[in-house]
DRENBASE-794418 format. One record per residue: x, y, z of N, C-alpha, C, O in turn. Coordinates in steps of 0.05 Angstrom, whole numbers, plus 5000, padded with zeros to 4 digits. Layout:
# residues N
XYZXYZXYZXYZ;...
This chain:
# residues 313
514852174888513352034909510452124909509852344900;508751954918505852014916505052254932506052304954;503252414921502152644935499352574944498152374935;498252734963495452674971493452694949491452564949;494052874929492252894907492152644890490052554882;494552514886494552264872493352044889491851874879;493952054915493051834932490051814934488951594935;488652034933485752024936484351944910481951874911;485751964887484451884862482052064856482152304862;480051944846477652094839475652044862474751824866;474952264877473352234901470552334897470052524882;468752204909465952304909464052134894461652174896;465051934878463251764863462051554881463551424896;459451514881458151304896457651074877456251104857;458650834884458250604867456050434879455450454903;454850264863452750084872454049814879455949724866;452849674898453949424907453049204889450649184882;454949034880454248814863456348594867458548654877;455748354859457748134860457748004833455747934822;460147964823460547844797462447604800464747644809;461647364792463247134796464447054769463047054749;466946984769468246894745470346684753471046654776;471246534733473346344738476046494737476746614717;477546474759479946634761482246484747482846254754;483546614729485946504716487946734715487246964706;490346684723492446894722494146864698495446654694;494247074682496247074660498947124673499147244694;500947024660503647054670505547184649504947174625;507647294659509747394642512447354656512547284680;514547394642517247364654518547644655518847774635;519247714679520747964683523447934670524547714669;524648154659527248144647529348014666531347904656;528948034692530747904711530247604714531847474728;528147494701527647214701525447124720524646894719;524347304737522247224756519647194741518947334722;518146994750515446954740513547154753513347174777;512147304736510247514746507447434739506847374716;505647424759502847364754501247624753501547804770;499447644733497747874730495147824746493347684738;494947944770492747894787490248054779488047954779;490648314772488448484764489348674743490648874749;488748604718489448774695486948814679485748614670;486149064674483749124660484349334638485449544645;483849274613484449464592482949724593483649924580;480749734609478949964610479350144634478150354636;480850044654481050204678483650154693484649924693;484750354706487050324724486150184749483950234760;487850004759487249864784489649884802491949864794;489149914828491349964847490449874874488149824880;492449854892491949764919493849914938495750044929;493249894964495049994984494949785007493349805025;496749585005496849375026494149255030493149245053;492849175009489949115010489148825014486848755009;490948645023490248365027488748325053489348445073;486748145052485348065077487247905094489247795084;486747885120488647735138489047445131491147335136;487047315118487347045110488547015082488946795072;489147245069490347235043488547165020489447124998;485947145026484047045006482747274989481847214967;482747514999481547734984483447974982485148014999;483048124960484748364956482848594951481148584933;483248814966481649054962482949224940485249294942;481449274919482549394895481049654888478649644884;482449874887481350124878481650144848483550034837;479950294835480150324806479050584797477350714811;479950674774478650904760478750864730480650744720;476850984716476650954688476651234675474751384677;478851304662479151554647478551804664477752004654;478951784690478452004708475552084711474952294722;473751914701470951974701469351794720467351874731;470251544723468951354741470951244760473351214752;470151164784472051044803470450874822468050904825;471850694836470550514855472450344870474950374867;471450154885472949964900471549694900469149684904;473049484895471849214897473649034911476149074913;472548814922474048604934474348374915472248274905;476748294909477248064891477847814908479747814923;476247614904476747354917478947214901478547144877;481247174912483547074898483346774892484946664878;481346644904480946354900478746314878479246154860;476446444881474246394863474146604840472946544819;475346834844475247044824472747224827472347404811;471147174848468747344852469647634858471547684873;468147824846468648104851466248234864464048214853;466648354887464448484901465048784904466948864917;463348944891463649234892462849334920460849244931;464449514931463849634957462749914953464150084942;460249964961459150234956460450454972461350404995;460550684961461450934974464450944979465351134991;465950754970468850764972470050744944469050614926;472250894940473450884913476450924913477451074896;477750804932480650824933481850564944480250404955;484350534943485550294955484950284985485050494998;484250054995483450025023485149815038486449655025;485049825064486549645081484649495100482949615112;484949235102483349065119484149105148486549145154;482249085167482849065195484048785201483648605185;485448755223486648495230484648265232485348035227;482148325239480148115240478648085214476947905212;479248245194478048215168475248325165474048295144;474248455186471448545186471048835177468748915172;473148985175472949275168475049355148477149215144;474649575135476549695116477149975124475450125133;479650055122480450335124480650455096481650335078;479550695094479450835068479551135073479951215096;478951285053478751575056476051665044474951535027;475151895054472552005045472952305042474352435058;471552425022471752715019470452875041468452785052;471553105048470353285068468953515053469253545029;467453665068466053885056467854105044467054245026;470254125055472154325044473954215023475954345015;473353975012474853874990477353714998478953644980;477753665024479953505032479053215037476953135027;480553065052479752785058480152715087482052815100;478452545098478752435124479052135122478352015102;480252015143480351725145477651615154476451725172;476751405141474251285149474650985153476250855139;473050865172473050575176470350475167468250565176;470450275150467950165137467449885148469149715146;465049845159464349585170463149415147461149495135;464449195140463649035117460948895121459548835102;460148855146457648715152455248915150453148845140;455649155161453449345163453549565142451449695137;455849615130456149845112456550105126456650315113;456650105153456950355168459750465165461750315166;459950725162462550855160462951045183461251205190;465351025196466051195219468551355212470551245202;468351615216470651795211472651775234471851785257;475151755227477351725246478851985249479852085229;479052105273480552345278480052555257481952645244;477552645254476952845232478553105235479053195257;479153225212480653475212480053605185479053485167;480553875184479854025160482154025139482054185120;484153855142486253835123486553555113485053375121;488453505095488753235083489553025104491353065120;488152795103488752555118488552325099486552295084;490552145099490451925080492551705087493951735107;492651495071494651275074494551165103496451175118;492251045110491850935137492350635137491950495118;493250545161493550255165493250195195493250375211;493049935202492549855229495049755243496949665230;494949765270496849615286495849325286493649265276;497549135296496848855294494348775309493048585301;493648925330491248865346488849025337486648995348;489249205317487049365307486349605325484449745319;487749645347487149855366488150125357486850325363;490350135343491450385334491350405303491750205289;490750645294490650695265492850895258492951115270;494550815240496850975232496151125206494950995188;496651385204495851525180497551775176499151855193;497351885152498652135145496752375149494352345145;497852595156496152835159497753085154500153105160;496353285142497453555138496453745159496553985154;495453645181494053825200495954025213495054225225;498553995211500454195222501854345199503754495205;500954305174502154455152504154295136504954375115;505054065147506853885132505853605135504353545154;506753425117505853155118507352995140509752955137;505952915161507152765183505652515189503452475179;506852345205505752085212504452105239505552205258;501952005241500452005266499251735272499051565254;498551685297496851465305494451555320494651755335;492251415317489851465331489151215347488950995335;488751235373488051005389484950995392483751185402;483750775384480850755383479550755410477350855413;480850635430479650605456479050865470477050895484;480851055467480551315481480851565463480751785473;481251525437481551745419484251895420484452115409;486151775434488751905436490051935408490251745393;491052175403492452235378495352285384496052445401;497152145370499952175374501452235348501052105328;503052445349504652525326507452395328508752425349;508352255307510852105308513152255294515452205301;512552425275514652565260514052855261511752945263;516253015259516053305259518153415240520453475249;517453425215519453495194518053675174515653645168;519553875164518354065145517753945118515954045104;519053725111518653605085516353405085514653395103;516353225065514253025062515052765075517152655069;513352665093513652405105511052255102508952365107;511252005094508851855087509351555088511551465094;507151405081507251115078508150975103509850805102;507051055126507750925151506450645154504250595144;507950465167506850195171508050075196510550075200;506349965214507349825238508749565230507949435211;510849495245512049225242510049025253508249105268;510348765246508448565256508048555286505948495296;510148625301509948625331509348905342509448945366;508849105324508249375331510449525345510049745357;512949415345515149555359516449765342517949935352;515949765316517249955298515150065278513149935273;515850295266514150415245515950485222517750645225;515450375199516850445174515550695162513150725164;517150855150516051075134518251185115520551115118;517451345096519351475078519351775081517251885088;521551895077521952185080523152305055525052195044;522152535048523452685026525752845038525353045052;528152755032530552885043531353135029532053335042;531353125002532153354987531253324958531853114946;529953524947529053504919527353254915525353224928;528253084896526752844890528052604904527552374897;529752654924531052434939529252364963528552524980;528452104963526851994985528251754997529351594982;528251735023529451505035527651385056525551495064;528351145065526650985083527751005112530150975116;525951045130526751075159525050895176522950785166;525850855200524250685219524250825246526250925255;521850825259521550935285521350715306519950515302;522850745328522450565350519950645365519850865377;517950485365515350555376515350585406513550695418;517450485419517650505448519050765457518350885477;521150845441522751085449522151325431522751545439;521051275407520751495388523151555372523151735355;525451415377527851465362527551385333526151195326;528751545315528451505286531251425275533251555280;531251205259533751115246533351115216531151045206;535351185201535251185172536250915162538350815169;534650785144535250525133536550535106538350375100;535850735089537050765063538151045060537151225073;540251075044541451335040542451355012544851335006;540551394994541051404965540151664954538051774963;541551774935540752024921538751954899539351994875;536551844907534451754888531851724903531651814926;529851614890527251574902526951294913527051104898;526651264939526251004952523851034972523751224987;522150834970519750854988517950624985518750404976;515350664992513250454991514150205006513749984997;515450245029516650015043514549865059512649985070;514949605061513049435076514449195088516449095077;513449105112514748895127513948615116511748575106;515748425119515048145116513548055141513648185161;512047825139510447735162512147685187511147715209;514647615184516347565207517647815217518847815239;517548035202518748285210521748305207522948495216;522948105193525848115190526748205163529148245158;524848255145525448335117523548565109521248565118;524548735093522948965083523048955052525248925040;520748985040520649025011520149315005518549445019;521349424984521049704978521549754949522549584934;520849994940521250074912523450284911523750454928;525150254890527450444887528250454858528150254843;529150694850530450714823533450754825534650884809;534650634846537450654851539150554828541450634825;538150364812539750264790540050464768541950454752;538250664766538250874746538150764717538750904698;537350504714537350384688535150504670535550544647;532750544682530550644666529350904677527751024664;530250984700529151224713526551164728525351344739;525750904728523250824742524050624764525950474761;522550624786523250434808522650144802520750074789;524449974812524049684814523649604843523849774861;523149354848522749254875525349134886526848994872;525749184912528149084926527348964953525249034964;529048794963528848684990531248775006533448804995;530848815032533148865050532448755077530148715084;534548715093534048635121532848865137532949095128;531648805160530249005175532149225185531249445192;534749175185536649385193537849545170539549705173;536749495146537649635122539849505107540749615086;540849275116543049145102541948925083539548875081;543848815067543248585049541148665028539148515025;541548885015539648974995539948814969542248774960;537748724958537848584932535348644916533148684927;535748654890533648724872532048474864533148264860;529348504862527648274854526048324829525048134818;525748574820524548614793526448784777528048944788;526248764751527948904732526248964707526148794689;524949194707523149254685523249554680523549714699;522949634655523049924649520650084659520850324661;518449944666516150084676516250114706517849974719;514650284718514650344746513250124762510950054756;514650014782513549824801513349974828515150114836;511049944842510650094867508849944886507549744879;508650044911506849934932507149634935505049494934;509549524939509749244944508949164972509349324991;507848934976507348835003507148535003506348414983;507848405025507848115027504948015033503348155046;504447775023502047635032502447545060504747525069;500247495075500547415104502247165108503447145129;502346985089503946745092506846785081508446595083;507447015071510147075061510746945034513046955025;508746825021509246674997509346854972510646784952;508047084973507847264950508547554958508247624981;509447704939509547994941507648104919507948054896;505648254928503748394910504748674906506048794923;504248784882505149054876503549174853502349034837;503549434852502449584829504649614808506949624815;503849614783505849664762504549784737502249734731;506149954724505350074699506349904676506349994653;507249654681508049484659505649404642506049294620;503249454652500849424635499849714631500549894645;498149734611496849994606493849954604492949814586;492250064622493050224645494250064667494549814665;494950194689496350064712494749824723492249834724;496249614731494949374742496349284767498249404776;495349054777496448934802497648664795496448504780;500048614805501548374799502548244825502348364847;503648004822504847874845507247704836507247594814;509147674854511447504851511347284872510847334895;511747034863511846814883514746784893516646804878;514946734919517546704932518046424942516046284949;520546334943521146084956521846134986521546364995;522645925000523245955028525546135035525746225058;527246195015529446375020528946655009530746815006;526346715003525546974992526847034965527347264959;527346824950528146854922525646824905523946654911;525446974883523146944866523146684851525246574845;520746574846520546334830521046424801519846614791;522846274788523646344761521646224740520546014745;521346364718519746264696521246024684523646024682;519645824675520945594661521845674633523445534621;520745894623521545994597523046254601521746454609;525646264596527246494600528946554575530446744574;
């Protein structure tokens, strides 16, 4: 499972702002399971990745990148026109605010750790959220943008916190000696998904009742399961798992919000990770090592959440 060192990528590089317009065309491939896979962002010269980076209207994707560990940056890809706009001073996967006007990201601290920052797309102003002298990363918003959910090592272990913007209230949601990460509010903010390292390399998916604080376990596999994300309706969860043990690398799965009705949607020997739904529920975007270096892909879904099959199989 991802560590804070991996999550922050290469920190400290300042990029210059520019816009590059191109005609967007998606190359396609067929997953061994038959699903049509579109290559959204694949670059032979640099790794590209995201963390739930779609804008609320589904038109733009925030993409972090690095090249040979020497250069890194962040750009916004217009999924309609193909325009790429580099965002200065940011260089990791970012998350849009619900109104689409801001990005959540991370920034290096003086002691070599990271803080959560909120970047105003109109002004370029950056605001630090709940600063601390230890690792803070993997931030996301509540549906109204009032609360920011993030990971922190401020107590010596990786736990899930929220920060309320109106009054600065900080709330700790988990208290576990192991690794807990990848928190995400449900669409109605009543639940929080996250994954926990249960033992060794075993990770499972849990959900917090945001009203009571009660924690329920959704998966119970002796393997790595995580990167879970809600569907727009909140009734389905997409996640990554290597439960099949076919290649030793995770594929993507869907399950009901209560952990039942698990089914596999990708079948590839390379690692698939960080899946998330588009706002209209039509696509699942994800990172994958099926390209070299890593790129961003998407699967189109029908109304029953089955993948659209390739015409050539």
